[in-house]
C-alpha positions, 0 to 999 in steps of 0.5 A: 182472844185469850181466855182467862180464869173465870171465863172472861175474854181478854179484848185488849181493853183496860181492866176495870179500876179497883174501887177506892178504899180509905186506908183509915176507915175502910170507906169504899168509893166506886169512882175517884173522889175529888175530896179524897187525899192521896199519900205515899208512905214507904212507896205505897199509895194510900187514899183517905176519905174526906172525913179522915182527911179532915180529922187527920190533917196535921198528921198528913201535913207532918209527912210532907217533904220540907220543900212543901213548906 
C-alpha cells in the first residue's frame, strides 16, 4: 500500500466520485440525478440541475449539433 498526502492509503479501489455541481446555479448533489442534464461545451462537461435545465431549455437545444434535428 502506498501512503498519500492527507494520510490515506491507496487500496487500489476507485476514488469517491466528486459531488455534482450545477454549472449555472451551483446546486450540489451527492449522487447522479436522473433529471439533470449534461452538456459538452469546448470539451468540458457541464451539468445542469432540473430547474436550470427547464429554465434554459431553448439555449440548451440551440447548442445541439444539427444532426439532432
